[in-house]
C-alpha positions in Angstrom: 11.0 53.8 48.0 7.6 54.1 45.5 9.8 54.9 42.5 12.0 51.8 43.4 9.3 49.7 43.4 8.2 50.7 40.2 11.8 49.4 38.5 11.6 46.5 40.1 7.9 46.1 39.0 8.6 47.5 35.2 11.9 44.8 34.8 9.6 41.9 36.2 7.2 43.6 33.3 10.4 43.2 30.7 11.4 39.8 31.9 8.0 37.9 32.0 7.7 39.7 28.1 11.2 38.0 27.5 10.2 34.9 28.9 7.1 34.8 27.0 8.4 35.2 23.8 10.8 33.0 24.5 8.2 30.3 25.2 6.7 31.4 21.6 10.4 30.7 20.4 10.4 27.4 21.8 7.1 26.2 20.7 7.9 27.4 17.0 10.8 25.4 17.1 8.9 22.4 18.9 6.8 22.8 15.6 9.3 22.9 13.5 11.0 20.0 15.1 8.3 17.8 14.4 7.0 18.5 11.1 11.3 18.0 9.7 11.1 14.8 11.8 7.8 14.1 10.0 9.4 14.8 6.4 12.5 13.0 7.1 10.8 9.8 7.5 8.2 10.6 4.9 11.3 11.0 2.7 12.5 7.9 4.5 10.0 5.8 3.4 9.5 6.9 -0.3 13.3 6.2 -0.7 13.4 3.3 1.1 9.3 1.8 2.1 8.0 -0.4 -0.1 5.6 1.2 -3.4 2.6 0.0 -2.8 -0.6 1.7 -1.6 -2.8 -0.9 -1.0 -4.2 -1.5 2.9 -5.7 -4.9 3.9 -7.8 -5.4 6.7 -5.5 -5.8 9.3 -4.0 -1.9 8.6 -7.3 -0.6 8.2 -7.9 -1.5 11.4 -5.6 -0.2 13.3 -5.6 2.8 11.7 -9.6 2.9 12.6 -9.3 0.9 15.7 -12.0 -1.1 14.0 -13.0 -4.6 13.1 -13.0 -5.7 9.7 -16.5 -6.0 9.5 -17.5 -2.8 11.0 -15.4 -1.3 8.1 -17.1 -3.3 5.8 -20.6 -1.8 7.3 -19.3 2.1 7.1 -21.0 3.0 3.7 -24.0 1.5 3.1 -24.6 1.8 -0.5 -27.2 1.0 -2.9 -26.7 -2.3 -4.4 -26.3 -1.5 -8.5 -29.5 -3.0 -10.6 -26.8 -5.5 -12.8 -27.4 -9.6 -13.7 -25.6 -12.2 -11.6 -22.2 -12.1 -12.1 -21.3 -15.5 -14.5 -18.5 -17.2 -13.5 -16.4 -17.6 -16.4 -14.3 -21.0 -16.7 -10.8 -19.8 -16.8 -9.0 -22.1 -19.6 -5.8 -23.5 -18.8 -2.9 -22.2 -21.6 -0.5 -24.8 -22.7 3.2 -23.9 -21.2 4.3 -24.1 -24.8 1.6 -22.4 -27.5 0.8 -24.4 -30.5 1.2 -21.4 -32.8 5.2 -22.0 -32.8 7.5 -23.8 -35.3 7.7 -27.2 -34.2 10.4 -29.4 -35.0 10.2 -33.3 -34.6 12.2 -35.3 -33.8 11.1 -39.3 -33.8 13.5 -41.9 -31.9 13.6 -45.1 -32.4 14.5 -48.2 -30.5 17.6 -49.9 -31.8 15.9 -53.6 -32.2 13.2 -52.0 -34.7 16.4 -50.1 -36.4 18.0 -53.7 -37.0 15.0 -55.0 -38.0 11.8 -53.0 -39.4 9.6 -55.6 -40.6 9.6 -57.6 -37.3 8.0 -54.7 -35.9 4.7 -52.9 -36.1 3.3 -49.3 -34.7 0.5 -49.2 -31.9 1.2 -45.4 -31.1 3.9 -43.1 -29.7 4.9 -41.1 -26.7 5.0 -37.4 -27.6 7.6 -35.3 -24.6 7.6 -31.6 -25.2 10.5 -29.2 -24.5 10.9 -25.6 -25.3 14.6 -23.9 -27.2 15.6 -21.2 -28.9 17.8 -20.0 -31.6 19.9 -16.9 -30.6 19.8 -14.1 -32.7 21.0 -14.4 -36.2 22.7 -11.5 -38.4 22.9 -11.9 -41.8 24.3 -10.5 -45.2 21.9 -9.7 -47.7 23.3 -8.5 -50.9 21.3 -7.1 -53.3 22.7 -7.9 -57.1 21.7 -5.5 -60.1 22.9 -6.8 -63.0 23.6 -4.5 -66.0 22.5 -5.0 -69.3 23.5 -3.8 -72.9 21.0 -3.8 -76.1 22.3 -6.8 -78.7 19.6 -4.4 -81.0 20.5 -0.5 -80.5 24.1 -0.6 -79.4 24.4 2.6 -78.9 21.9 2.8 -76.3 23.5 3.0 -72.3 23.3 -0.1 -70.7 20.7 -1.2 -68.4 20.2 -2.1 -64.5 17.2 -2.9 -62.0 16.5 0.2 -59.6 17.3 -0.8 -55.8 13.9 -0.9 -53.8 13.7 1.9 -51.6 15.7 2.7 -48.8 15.4 4.4 -44.8 18.8 5.4 -45.2 20.2 6.3 -48.8 24.0 4.4 -49.1 23.7 2.7 -45.9 24.0 -0.6 -44.9 21.3 -0.4 -42.2 18.0 -2.9 -43.3 14.3 -2.5 -41.5 15.0 -5.5 -39.6 18.3 -4.4 -38.2 16.8 -0.8 -36.9 14.0 -2.6 -35.4 16.3 -5.0 -33.8 17.9 -1.9 -32.3 15.2 0.2 -31.6 13.3 -2.4 -29.2 16.6 -3.3 -27.2 16.7 -0.1 -26.2 12.9 1.4 -26.0 11.0 -1.6 -25.1 14.2 -3.5 -23.4 15.5 -0.6 -21.8 19.1 -1.8 -23.4 21.4 1.3 -23.9 23.1 2.0 -27.2 26.8 0.9 -25.5 25.6 -2.4 -24.0 23.7 -2.8 -27.4 27.5 -2.1 -28.8 29.4 -5.0 -25.9 26.9 -7.8 -26.9 26.8 -7.4 -30.9 31.2 -7.6 -30.7 31.5 -10.3 -28.1 29.2 -12.0 -29.5 28.3 -11.8 -32.6 31.7 -10.1 -34.1 30.0 -7.4 -35.3 32.1 -3.7 -34.7 28.7 -1.7 -34.7 29.8 1.5 -32.5 27.0 3.4 -30.5 27.5 6.6 -32.2 26.5 5.2 -35.5 23.4 3.8 -33.6 22.3 6.8 -32.1 22.7 8.6 -35.5 20.7 5.3 -37.1 18.3 6.7 -33.8 17.8 9.9 -35.1 17.2 8.4 -38.9 14.2 6.4 -37.6 12.5 9.3 -35.8 12.7 11.6 -38.6 10.7 8.7 -40.4 8.6 8.7 -37.9 7.7 11.9 -37.1 4.6 12.3 -39.8 3.1 9.2 -37.8 3.5 11.1 -34.9 2.0 14.2 -35.6 -1.4 12.2 -36.9 -1.7 10.7 -33.4 -1.3 14.5 -32.3 -3.7 15.6 -34.7 -6.0 12.6 -33.2 -5.2 13.6 -29.6 -6.2 17.7 -30.6 -9.5 16.8 -31.4 -10.4 13.6 -28.6 -12.3 16.6 -26.4 -10.7 15.0 -23.5 -7.2 14.7 -22.3 -5.1 13.0 -19.4 -2.0 14.6 -19.0 1.1 13.9 -16.4 4.8 15.1 -16.7 8.0 13.0 -15.9 11.5 14.0 -15.3 14.4 12.6 -17.1 18.3 14.1 -17.4 19.6 15.0 -20.2 23.2 16.4 -21.3 24.2 19.6 -22.2 25.9 20.7 -25.2 28.2 23.2 -23.7 30.2 23.3 -20.8 28.9 19.4 -20.0 26.8 18.6 -17.2 23.2 17.6 -17.7 19.7 19.5 -17.3 16.6 18.8 -16.1 14.0 18.0 -18.6 10.6 16.1 -18.9 8.7 13.7 -21.1 4.8 15.6 -21.5 2.6 12.7 -21.8 -1.5 12.8 -23.2 -3.9 9.9 -23.3 -7.4 9.6 -24.0 -8.6 6.7 -22.5 -11.7 5.9 -24.7 -9.6 4.6 -26.9 -6.1 4.5 -25.3 -4.4 6.5 -27.3 -1.4 8.0 -25.6 1.6 11.2 -26.6 5.0 11.5 -24.9 6.1 15.2 -25.7 9.4 16.0 -25.0 10.8 19.6 -23.6 13.0 21.0 -21.4 11.0 23.0 -19.2 8.4 22.4 -17.5 6.3 25.7 -17.8 2.5 26.3 -19.3 4.3 26.8 -22.3 4.5 23.3 -23.0 1.2 22.3 -23.0 0.8 24.7 -26.1 2.5 22.3 -28.5 -0.6 20.1 -28.5 -3.6 21.8 -26.5 -3.5 24.4 -28.9 -7.0 24.6 -30.4 -8.2 21.8 -28.3 -11.2 21.9 -26.4 -12.5 19.7 -23.4 -11.5 18.5 -20.3 -8.0 17.8 -19.0 -7.7 15.7 -16.1 -4.6 16.9 -14.3 -3.3 16.5 -10.7 -2.5 20.0 -8.6 0.5 21.3 -10.5 0.2 24.9 -11.6 1.0 25.4 -14.9 -2.3 23.6 -16.1 -4.3 25.9 -14.2 -2.3 28.8 -16.0 -2.9 27.3 -19.1 -6.8 26.7 -18.4 -7.0 30.4 -17.2 -5.5 31.8 -20.3 -6.7 29.7 -22.6 -11.2 29.6 -23.1 -12.8 26.3 -23.6 -10.4 23.8 -21.3 -12.5 22.9 -18.1 -9.6 20.8 -15.9 -10.8 17.5 -13.7 -8.6 16.4 -10.5 -7.5 13.0 -9.6 -8.6 10.9 -6.7 -6.1 9.0 -7.0 -3.0 11.7 -6.1 -5.2 12.9 -3.4 -5.9 9.2 -1.9 -1.9 9.4 -2.1 -1.2 12.5 -0.2 -3.5 11.1 2.5 -1.5 8.0 3.0 1.5 9.4 3.1 -0.1 11.2 6.6 -1.1 8.5 8.1 1.3 8.1 10.9 0.3 11.8 12.1 -3.1 11.3 11.6 -4.2 7.3 11.9 -8.1 7.7 12.6 -8.9 10.3 10.0 -6.2 9.2 7.1 -7.6 5.7 8.0 -11.3 7.0 7.8 -10.4 8.7 4.3 -8.8 6.1 2.8 -11.9 4.2 3.8 -14.2 6.6 2.7 -11.6 7.1 -1.3 -11.9 2.8 -1.4 -15.4 3.3 -1.8 -15.6 5.4 -4.5 -12.5 3.0 -6.2 -15.5 0.0 -5.4 -18.2 1.9 -7.6 -15.7 2.4 -10.2 -14.6 -1.3 -10.4 -18.2 -2.0 -10.9 -19.3 0.0 -13.2 -15.8 -1.0 -15.2 -17.1 -5.0 -14.5 -20.7 -4.0 -16.1 -18.4 -1.9 -19.1 -20.8 0.8 -18.1 -21.5 3.0 -21.0 -21.6 7.2 -20.0 -25.2 7.7 -19.3 -24.6 4.9 -16.2 -21.9 5.6 -14.8 -23.7 9.3 -14.3 -26.4 8.3 -13.0 -24.4 6.0 -10.6 -21.8 8.0 -9.4 -24.8 10.4 -8.6 -26.6 8.1 -7.0 -23.9 6.8 -4.6 -20.8 8.4 -4.9 -21.9 11.5 -4.3 -23.1 11.3 -0.5 -19.4 9.6 -0.1 -18.2 12.6 -1.4 -20.0 14.8 0.8 -19.0 13.1 3.8 -15.1 13.0 2.8 -16.0 17.5 2.0 -17.2 17.9 6.0 -14.5 15.7 6.8 -12.1 17.4 5.8 -13.5 21.3 6.5 -14.2 19.7 10.3 -10.5 18.5 10.4 -8.5 21.9 8.6 -7.8 23.1 11.3 -6.5 20.4 13.6 -3.9 19.6 11.6 -0.6 22.0 11.1 -1.1 23.5 7.6 3.2 22.7 7.1 2.3 19.2 8.1 1.3 16.1 6.0 -2.5 15.6 7.1 -2.2 19.0 6.8 -0.6 19.0 3.3 -3.4 17.2 2.4 -6.1 18.2 3.4 -5.6 22.0 1.5 -4.3 20.1 -2.0 -7.9 18.1 -1.7 -10.0 21.5 -0.7 -7.7 23.5 -3.4 -9.1 21.3 -6.1 -12.2 20.3 -5.0 -14.7 21.5 -7.8 -11.9 19.9 -10.1 -12.4 16.9 -8.1 -16.5 16.4 -8.0 -16.2 16.5 -12.0 -15.7 13.5 -12.8 -19.1 12.5 -10.6 -21.6 14.4 -13.1 -19.3 13.6 -16.4 -20.0 10.4 -17.4 -16.9 10.2 -19.7 -14.4 11.4 -17.2 -12.6 8.6 -15.2 -11.9 9.3 -11.5 -8.1 9.3 -11.7 -5.3 10.2 -13.9 -3.7 6.4 -13.6 -4.4 5.4 -17.5 -1.6 8.5 -18.0 0.7 7.2 -15.2 0.7 4.0 -16.3 2.3 5.0 -19.6 4.9 6.7 -18.0 6.0 3.9 -16.4 7.9 2.3 -19.5 10.1 5.7 -19.7 10.8 5.3 -15.8 12.4 1.4 -16.1 13.9 2.7 -18.8 16.1 5.5 -16.9 16.9 3.3 -14.5 19.2 1.2 -17.0 20.3 4.7 -19.5 20.3 6.9 -16.8 19.9 10.1 -18.6 19.4 11.4 -23.3 22.1 12.4 -24.9 21.0 15.6 -25.9 18.3 17.7 -26.3 17.5 16.8 -29.3 17.3 13.0 -28.3 14.7 13.7 -26.2 12.4 14.6 -29.1 13.2 11.3 -31.0 13.1 9.3 -27.9 9.0 10.8 -27.6 8.0 9.7 -30.9 9.7 6.1 -30.4 8.0 5.8 -27.2 4.5 7.1 -28.4 5.1 4.6 -31.3 5.6 1.6 -28.8 3.4 2.2 -26.0 0.6 2.5 -28.8 1.4 -1.4 -30.2 1.7 -2.3 -26.5 -2.2 -1.0 -25.4 -3.9 -2.3 -28.7 -1.9 -5.8 -28.8 -0.2 -5.6 -31.7 3.3 -7.1 -31.6 5.7 -4.2 -31.7 8.8 -5.9 -34.2 6.1 -7.3 -36.7 4.6 -3.1 -36.7 7.8 -1.5 -37.1 9.6 -3.6 -39.7 6.2 -3.3 -41.6 7.0 0.6 -41.1 10.6 1.2 -41.7 10.0 -1.4 -45.2 7.3 0.9 -46.6 8.0 4.4 -45.4 10.5 5.0 -48.4 7.5 4.5 -51.0 5.0 6.3 -49.5 4.0 10.0 -49.3 3.1 12.3 -46.1 -0.6 12.0 -47.3 -0.3 8.1 -47.2 1.2 8.1 -43.2 -2.3 8.4 -42.2 -2.9 4.7 -42.6 0.5 3.7 -40.7 -0.5 5.0 -37.3 -1.1 1.9 -34.9 -4.9 1.7 -34.9 -5.1 1.8 -38.5 -2.5 -0.1 -39.0 -3.9 -2.7 -37.4 -7.1 -2.5 -39.0 -5.7 -2.9 -42.4 -4.2 -6.1 -41.9 -7.6 -7.2 -40.0 -9.6 -6.1 -43.9 -6.2 -8.2 -45.4 -7.2 -11.7 -43.4 -11.0 -10.9 -43.8 
């Protein structure tokens, strides 16, 4: 009997252990199911939800369980010592710019036309309209006459040389090349659509293959200017960097591969450089960061950390926009914590907005950040540490907390350096034209085309940031380049070109 009881106890113990194991498995599956649901909702929101991360007062009230007035009083900030804000009067711009070419059409009554001597002019009424003449393509012919000497008949005939040209023996002018470049890289019109428009609207047969070859030639001509910009950024001491994926065609076997535009940005003077690579490894940074010393502001991608560890003189600074984005994406999983954190980060950005409005220099920015942003950063850090254990490591909020704490020293760097920005938004704004463009042209024809696209995007984005008309810049540069040496090309960087134009006007 005793042996039977012992046997039943053993069986009961085994069954209890099996039940405990099953309960653990069930709990693990429930946790995994919850995480998968969160990931599914996150991906659906990414695909079909609105892209804006702005929160209005009603959203913040729902997240925090507070009224908008209570939210505004969450942090008592020390008012900045600034002069009263002057209300600038906004001048209403005319609907039709005054500097446009003007065509006047005078309309007189039929009675005046019949007997002009019977009437005298006492005034006029002017009605304006905006009109457009479609682009006009025309043929330009260079006629070079040959002359023979009347005095020395044995001399060979003479003839004036052709002006220097981008494409020797070709028929593409600087104006036509500029037009194709702008339509593709500014208006995001693929070459095959340009081919269709030229054929159907203007009766011009110009294949996309020919235009693609012309883009290669233009990229080669502009490369020295691009290299000057790279040298200037390399010596700047502070760069923001980000990368964006772009598909490209594989040369062998068809199909496509994943390439990347790496974008470098120097906030003080708004200079931008695009760089093309077919990978996303840390070695891609060597091309521009070679001999660079200073601060690199970036997201948490491991390639930047790896590169900085292996190269002396490089400090990494974090991006608060990436932290905010990850917390925003976790707001449905942890609404109260997400709302509180977003509110605190909002205070950081309000301080930055006020400093920007004051046009504050590095010294003032560092002092204000130390006095005001410092206490907000301490509150955020304390909350992240306190709430870390309460969230699943693989959940949206758990990942957001781990991301912020893992980069905390880098995220603090802007507080103690007035030259740094709070985030990487400057370089992300520079990437946007490529994001719009690839929705139209979908992929790059081959890897070499990526490099010339980087050259053209670089010059056009720098023109945009300096307020330069890209058509005027490119037409002038492409006209002058064939007669210049490499030592002179530094005069044609967008900033130097604009300075030269101003000097000529003065």
